DRENVEX-92544 format. One record per atom (N, C-alpha, C): x, y, z. Coordinates in steps of 0.2 Angstrom, whole numbers, padded with zeros to 4 digits, always signed. Layout:
XYZ/...
***
This chain:
-0510+0094-0083/-0508+0100-0082/-0501+0101-0086/-0500+0107-0088/-0494+0109-0092/-0489+0111-0087/-0484+0107-0086/-0479+0108-0081/-0474+0113-0082/-0474+0116-0088/-0470+0122-0090/-0473+0128-0090/-0479+0129-0089/-0483+0135-0089/-0480+0140-0084/-0477+0146-0087/-0474+0152-0083/-0468+0150-0080/-0465+0144-0082/-0458+0142-0079/-0453+0147-0083/-0448+0149-0080/-0443+0153-0083/-0437+0148-0085/-0436+0148-0092/-0432+0144-0095/-0426+0147-0098/-0420+0146-0097/-0414+0148-0100/-0411+0143-0105/-0410+0145-0111/-0407+0141-0116/-0401+0145-0119/-0395+0142-0119/-0389+0145-0122/-0388+0142-0129/-0385+0145-0133/-0384+0143-0140/-0391+0142-0143/-0396+0146-0142/-0403+0145-0144/-0405+0148-0151/-0400+0151-0155/-0402+0154-0161/-0402+0149-0167/-0400+0143-0166/-0400+0138-0171/-0400+0131-0169/-0402+0126-0173/-0401+0119-0171/-0405+0117-0165/-0402+0113-0161/-0405+0110-0155/-0408+0115-0151/-0404+0121-0149/-0406+0126-0145/-0412+0129-0147/-0413+0131-0154/-0418+0134-0157/-0424+0130-0156/-0424+0123-0158/-0429+0118-0158/-0432+0118-0151/-0427+0118-0146/-0429+0117-0139/-0433+0123-0137/-0431+0129-0139/-0434+0135-0137/-0441+0135-0139/-0442+0133-0146/-0449+0133-0149/-0453+0128-0145/-0451+0123-0143/-0455+0118-0139/-0457+0120-0132/-0452+0123-0129/-0454+0126-0122/-0459+0132-0123/-0458+0136-0128/-0463+0142-0129/-0470+0139-0131/-0470+0134-0135/-0477+0131-0136/-0481+0129-0130/-0477+0127-0125/-0480+0125-0118/-0480+0130-0113/-0480+0137-0116/-0481+0143-0112/-0476+0144-0106/-0470+0142-0108/-0464+0144-0103/-0462+0151-0105/-0459+0154-0101/-0455+0160-0102/-0448+0159-0104/-0447+0160-0110/-0440+0157-0113/-0435+0163-0114/-0429+0163-0111/-0424+0167-0113/-0419+0164-0117/-0419+0166-0124/-0414+0163-0128/-0408+0167-0128/-0402+0163-0128/-0395+0167-0127/-0391+0164-0133/-0388+0169-0136/-0383+0168-0142/-0378+0174-0143/-0373+0173-0147/-0368+0178-0148/-0371+0183-0153/-0375+0181-0158/-0376+0185-0164/-0383+0188-0163/-0384+0195-0163/-0390+0198-0162/-0395+0197-0168/-0392+0197-0174/-0396+0196-0180/-0399+0189-0180/-0395+0184-0178/-0398+0177-0177/-0403+0177-0172/-0402+0181-0166/-0406+0181-0161/-0413+0184-0163/-0413+0189-0166/-0420+0192-0169/-0423+0187-0173/-0420+0184-0178/-0423+0179-0182/-0426+0173-0178/-0422+0171-0173/-0425+0166-0169/-0431+0168-0165/-0431+0174-0163/-0437+0176-0159/-0443+0176-0164/-0442+0178-0170/-0447+0178-0175/-0450+0171-0177/-0447+0166-0175/-0449+0159-0176/-0453+0156-0170/-0453+0160-0165/-0457+0158-0159/-0464+0158-0160/-0468+0154-0156/-0476+0154-0157/-0478+0161-0156/-0484+0162-0159/-0487+0169-0158/-0489+0170-0151/-0488+0176-0148/-0489+0178-0141/-0485+0174-0136/-0480+0171-0138/-0475+0167-0133/-0471+0172-0130/-0470+0171-0123/-0466+0175-0119/-0459+0173-0119/-0456+0176-0125/-0449+0175-0126/-0445+0181-0127/-0438+0181-0126/-0434+0186-0127/-0427+0184-0129/-0423+0188-0132/-0416+0186-0134/-0411+0190-0130/-0406+0187-0128/-0401+0191-0124/-0394+0189-0127/-0390+0194-0129/-0384+0193-0133/-0378+0192-0128/-0375+0186-0128/-0369+0184-0123/-0365+0179-0126/-0359+0179-0125/-0354+0174-0128/-0352+0169-0122/-0354+0163-0122/-0353+0158-0117/-0346+0156-0116/-0341+0159-0120/-0334+0158-0119/-0331+0163-0115/-0335+0168-0113/-0332+0174-0109/-0336+0175-0103/-0332+0174-0097/-0334+0174-0091/-0338+0181-0089/-0336+0186-0092/-0339+0193-0091/-0346+0193-0094/-0347+0190-0100/-0353+0189-0103/-0358+0185-0099/-0355+0179-0096/-0359+0175-0092/-0361+0179-0085/-0357+0182-0082/-0359+0186-0076/-0364+0191-0078/-0364+0195-0083/-0369+0199-0085/-0375+0196-0087/-0375+0190-0090/-0381+0187-0091/-0385+0185-0085/-0382+0182-0080/-0385+0180-0074/-0387+0186-0070/-0384+0191-0070/-0386+0197-0067/-0393+0200-0070/-0393+0199-0076/-0399+0201-0080/-0405+0196-0078/-0404+0190-0078/-0409+0185-0076/-0412+0186-0069/-0407+0188-0064/-0409+0189-0057/-0413+0195-0057/-0411+0200-0060/-0415+0207-0060/-0422+0206-0064/-0422+0203-0070/-0428+0203-0074/-0433+0198-0072/-0431+0192-0069/-0435+0186-0068/-0435+0185-0060/-0430+0186-0057/-0429+0184-0050/-0429+0177-0048/-0429+0173-0053/-0428+0166-0052/-0426+0162-0059/-0425+0156-0058/-0424+0152-0064/-0426+0145-0062/-0431+0142-0067/-0434+0135-0066/-0430+0130-0070/-0428+0131-0076/-0425+0126-0080/-0420+0130-0084/-0414+0126-0085/-0408+0129-0089/-0406+0123-0094/-0405+0125-0100/-0403+0121-0105/-0396+0124-0107/-0391+0120-0105/-0384+0123-0107/-0382+0119-0114/-0383+0123-0119/-0383+0120-0126/-0377+0123-0130/-0375+0129-0128/-0370+0132-0132/-0363+0128-0133/-0361+0127-0139/-0355+0123-0140/-0352+0124-0147/-0347+0121-0148/-0343+0121-0155/-0339+0115-0156/-0338+0113-0163/-0335+0107-0164/-0327+0108-0164/-0325+0114-0166/-0318+0115-0167/-0315+0112-0173/-0309+0110-0173/-0305+0108-0179/-0306+0100-0179/-0312+0098-0181/-0313+0091-0182/-0309+0088-0187/-0308+0081-0186/-0304+0077-0190/-0296+0079-0191/-0294+0083-0185/-0287+0085-0185/-0283+0081-0180/-0277+0079-0182/-0273+0075-0178/-0271+0079-0172/-0271+0075-0166/-0269+0079-0160/-0262+0082-0160/-0258+0079-0164/-0251+0082-0165/-0251+0088-0169/-0257+0089-0173/-0257+0095-0177/-0263+0100-0175/-0266+0098-0169/-0272+0102-0167/-0270+0109-0165/-0273+0115-0167/-0271+0121-0165/-0272+0123-0158/-0267+0125-0154/-0268+0127-0147/-0274+0132-0146/-0274+0137-0151/-0280+0142-0150/-0287+0139-0151/-0287+0134-0155/-0294+0131-0156/-0296+0127-0150/-0291+0123-0148/-0292+0119-0141/-0294+0124-0136/-0291+0130-0135/-0293+0134-0130/-0300+0137-0131/-0302+0138-0137/-0309+0141-0138/-0314+0135-0137/-0313+0129-0139/-0317+0124-0138/-0318+0123-0131/-0313+0122-0127/-0314+0121-0120/-0317+0127-0116/-0316+0133-0118/-0319+0139-0115/-0326+0139-0116/-0328+0137-0122/-0336+0137-0124/-0339+0131-0121/-0336+0125-0122/-0340+0118-0121/-0339+0116-0114/-0334+0118-0110/-0333+0116-0104/-0333+0121-0098/-0329+0126-0099/-0329+0132-0094/-0335+0136-0094/-0338+0137-0100/-0345+0140-0101/-0350+0136-0097/-0350+0130-0098/-0356+0126-0095/-0355+0126-0087/-0348+0125-0085/-0347+0125-0078/-0349+0132-0075/-0347+0138-0078/-0349+0144-0076/-0356+0145-0075/-0360+0143-0080/-0367+0144-0081/-0370+0140-0075/-0368+0134-0074/-0371+0129-0069/-0370+0132-0062/-0364+0136-0061/-0363+0139-0054/-0369+0144-0053/-0370+0148-0058/-0376+0153-0057/-0383+0150-0057/-0384+0145-0061/-0390+0142-0062/-0392+0139-0055/-0388+0135-0052/-0389+0132-0046/-0391+0137-0040/-0387+0143-0040/-0389+0148-0035/-0396+0151-0036/-0398+0152-0042/-0404+0154-0044/-0410+0149-0042/-0408+0143-0042/-0413+0138-0041/-0413+0135-0034/-0409+0138-0030/-0408+0136-0023/-0414+0136-0019/-0418+0141-0020/-0424+0141-0015/-0430+0137-0017/-0431+0137-0024/-0437+0133-0026/-0436+0127-0030/-0429+0125-0031/-0428+0119-0035/-0428+0121-0043/-0426+0116-0047/-0426+0117-0054/-0423+0111-0057/-0422+0111-0064/-0419+0106-0068/-0414+0109-0073/-0408+0106-0073/-0403+0108-0078/-0402+0102-0083/-0402+0104-0089/-0400+0099-0094/-0394+0102-0098/-0389+0098-0098/-0383+0100-0102/-0383+0096-0109/-0381+0099-0114/-0381+0096-0121/-0374+0093-0122/-0373+0087-0121/-0367+0084-0122/-0366+0081-0129/-0365+0074-0130/-0364+0071-0136/-0363+0064-0135/-0364+0060-0140/-0361+0053-0139/-0354+0053-0139/-0351+0058-0141/-0343+0059-0141/-0341+0060-0134/-0346+0062-0129/-0345+0062-0122/-0345+0055-0119/-0347+0050-0122/-0348+0043-0120/-0343+0039-0122/-0341+0040-0129/-0335+0036-0132/-0332+0040-0137/-0326+0039-0139/-0323+0042-0145/-0325+0039-0151/-0329+0042-0155/-0332+0039-0161/-0328+0040-0168/-0323+0044-0168/-0319+0045-0174/-0312+0048-0172/-0307+0046-0176/-0300+0049-0175/-0300+0057-0177/-0297+0060-0173/-0297+0068-0174/-0302+0071-0170/-0302+0078-0169/-0307+0081-0165/-0306+0080-0158/-0300+0080-0156/-0299+0078-0149/-0302+0083-0144/-0302+0089-0145/-0305+0095-0141/-0312+0093-0140/-0316+0092-0145/-0323+0091-0145/-0325+0085-0140/-0321+0079-0142/-0322+0073-0138/-0321+0074-0131/-0315+0077-0129/-0313+0079-0122/-0318+0083-0119/-0320+0088-0123/-0325+0093-0119/-0331+0090-0118/-0334+0086-0122/-0340+0083-0121/-0340+0077-0115/-0334+0074-0115/-0333+0070-0109/-0333+0074-0102/-0330+0080-0103/-0330+0084-0097/-0338+0086-0095/-0342+0088-0100/-0349+0089-0099/-0352+0084-0095/-0351+0077-0098/-0354+0072-0094/-0352+0071-0087/-0345+0072-0086/-0343+0072-0079/-0346+0078-0075/-0346+0084-0077/-0349+0089-0074/-0357+0088-0072/-0360+0085-0077/-0367+0083-0075/-0368+0078-0070/-0364+0073-0070/-0364+0068-0065/-0362+0070-0058/-0357+0074-0058/-0354+0077-0051/-0359+0082-0048/-0362+0086-0052/-0367+0091-0050/-0373+0088-0048/-0375+0083-0051/-0382+0079-0050/-0381+0076-0043/-0375+0073-0041/-0374+0070-0035/-0374+0075-0029/-0371+0081-0031/-0370+0086-0026/-0377+0089-0024/-0381+0090-0029/-0388+0093-0028/-0394+0089-0027/-0392+0082-0027/-0398+0077-0026/-0403+0079-0021/-0401+0081-0015/-0405+0082-0010/-0408+0090-0009/-0406+0093-0014/-0408+0101-0015/-0414+0102-0020/-0417+0097-0022/-0422+0098-0027/-0420+0101-0033/-0414+0100-0035/-0411+0102-0041/-0409+0096-0045/-0412+0094-0051/-0410+0089-0055/-0405+0091-0060/-0400+0087-0062/-0395+0089-0067/-0394+0083-0071/-0396+0083-0078/-0395+0078-0082/-0392+0081-0089/-0391+0076-0093/-0388+0078-0100/-0391+0074-0105/-0391+0077-0111/-0393+0073-0117/-0386+0072-0121/-0386+0066-0124/-0380+0064-0128/-0382+0063-0135/-0383+0068-0140/-0385+0066-0146/-0380+0063-0151/-0383+0059-0155/-0379+0057-0161/-0378+0062-0166/-0378+0060-0172/-0377+0065-0178/-0384+0068-0179/-0385+0075-0178/-0391+0078-0179/-0391+0083-0185/-0396+0084-0188/-0397+0089-0194/-0396+0096-0191/-0391+0099-0191/-0390+0106-0189/-0385+0109-0194/-0385+0116-0193/-0380+0120-0197/-0373+0118-0196/-0372+0117-0189/-0365+0115-0187/-0363+0108-0190/-0367+0103-0190/-0366+0097-0193/-0364+0097-0200/-0368+0102-0204/-0367+0103-0211/-0360+0106-0212/-0358+0110-0208/-0352+0114-0209/-0346+0108-0208/-0347+0103-0204/-0342+0098-0202/-0342+0093-0207/-0348+0090-0209/-0349+0084-0213/-0351+0086-0220/-0353+0092-0222/-0354+0094-0229/-0361+0092-0231/-0362+0092-0238/-0368+0091-0241/-0370+0083-0241/-0365+0079-0239/-0367+0072-0239/-0369+0070-0232/-0371+0074-0228/-0373+0073-0221/-0377+0067-0220/-0382+0066-0224/-0387+0061-0223/-0384+0054-0224/-0378+0054-0228/-0375+0048-0229/-0372+0045-0223/-0371+0049-0218/-0368+0046-0212/-0374+0043-0207/-0380+0044-0210/-0385+0040-0206/-0384+0033-0205/-0381+0030-0210/-0380+0023-0210/-0376+0020-0204/-0372+0025-0201/-0368+0023-0195/-0373+0022-0189/-0379+0025-0189/-0384+0024-0184/-0388+0017-0185/-0389+0013-0180/-0393+0007-0182/-0400+0008-0184/-0403+0014-0182/-0410+0016-0185/-0409+0018-0192/-0403+0019-0195/-0402+0020-0202/-0403+0027-0205/-0403+0032-0200/-0403+0039-0202/-0400+0044-0197/-0399+0050-0199/-0397+0055-0194/-0403+0057-0190/-0402+0061-0184/-0408+0063-0180/-0410+0070-0182/-0416+0072-0180/-0418+0079-0181/-0418+0083-0174/-0417+0089-0175/-0417+0094-0169/-0423+0093-0164/-0429+0092-0167/-0435+0091-0163/-0434+0085-0159/-0431+0080-0161/-0431+0074-0157/-0426+0075-0151/-0421+0079-0152/-0417+0080-0146/-0421+0085-0141/-0424+0090-0144/-0428+0094-0140/-0433+0091-0136/-0437+0086-0139/-0442+0082-0135/-0439+0078-0129/-0433+0076-0130/-0429+0072-0124/-0427+0078-0119/-0425+0084-0121/-0423+0089-0116/-0430+0091-0112/-0435+0092-0115/-0441+0094-0112/-0444+0088-0107/-0443+0082-0109/-0445+0077-0104/-0440+0077-0098/-0434+0077-0099/-0429+0077-0093/-0431+0083-0089/-0433+0089-0092/-0434+0095-0088/-0441+0095-0084/-0445+0090-0086/-0452+0091-0083/-0454+0086-0077/-0460+0087-0075/-0462+0083-0069/-0463+0076-0070/-0462+0073-0076/-0463+0066-0077/-0456+0063-0076/-0451+0067-0075/-0444+0064-0074/-0441+0066-0067/-0446+0067-0063/-0444+0069-0056/-0439+0065-0052/-0439+0058-0054/-0435+0053-0051/-0428+0052-0054/-0427+0056-0059/-0421+0055-0064/-0416+0061-0063/-0410+0059-0061/-0405+0064-0060/-0398+0061-0061/-0393+0064-0064/-0387+0061-0066/-0387+0057-0072/-0393+0057-0076/-0393+0053-0082/-0390+0057-0088/-0386+0053-0092/-0383+0055-0098/-0387+0051-0104/-0392+0054-0106/-0397+0050-0111/-0394+0051-0118/-0393+0045-0121/-0391+0045-0128/-0397+0046-0132/-0397+0051-0137/-0402+0052-0142/-0399+0051-0148/-0398+0045-0150/-0393+0043-0155/-0395+0038-0160/-0401+0036-0161/-0403+0031-0166/-0399+0024-0165/-0397+0023-0158/-0394+0017-0157/-0387+0017-0158/-0383+0022-0159/-0376+0023-0161/-0372+0020-0155/-0374+0021-0149/-0370+0018-0143/-0371+0011-0142/-0375+0007-0146/-0375+0000-0146/-0370-0003-0150/-0366+0001-0154/-0361-0002-0159/-0355-0002-0155/
***
């Protein structure tokens, strides 16, 4: 049986990268998918990539703005009346490879607002919508949330550690309420955001992973779907590395 058929699935940061790949996989399994992103043009292009006849729509909202988050969840409550699965994926790198003494305060504020406060705010509303029938939340963290992998980028590393902490805290709190909260912690994945940070030599960084290559968005999406589904019903509070063995080093 397809455990995702007619399930209402929210995915933030869904217009590219891991979020888009995850939306496509849920849509293939007949879920009702709400893709969220800041840019309407990118949103329309993302919808065009969904499987034929998939029940998907795009909603424009900025996860760094509380007013947008409030508006988003008011819409979900009115449009769907419930929420079964939430993937909190919206995030940003910030000023990577920048020393802490030189890190711009305004960039720090933007990273924390998006990567931490946005996830926290979304989870508050998601849990409320899941209160009656239960559900699954998957936060997209990073191996940078499990250890500091490189010098510089203090805001990103701090923010992803916070996402791991939020995941574990909420999982413990909701464990007896039929709401599971997990996270995935990707290594370096082939996304536009990674290309912007690491440049055209992105594949060269694959050597840092014991498997010998960088990851693909579909590989993270598969892990997210597994954690969201009924085959992972005894799993909560997990922060799953999807990293080609990077955490072994």
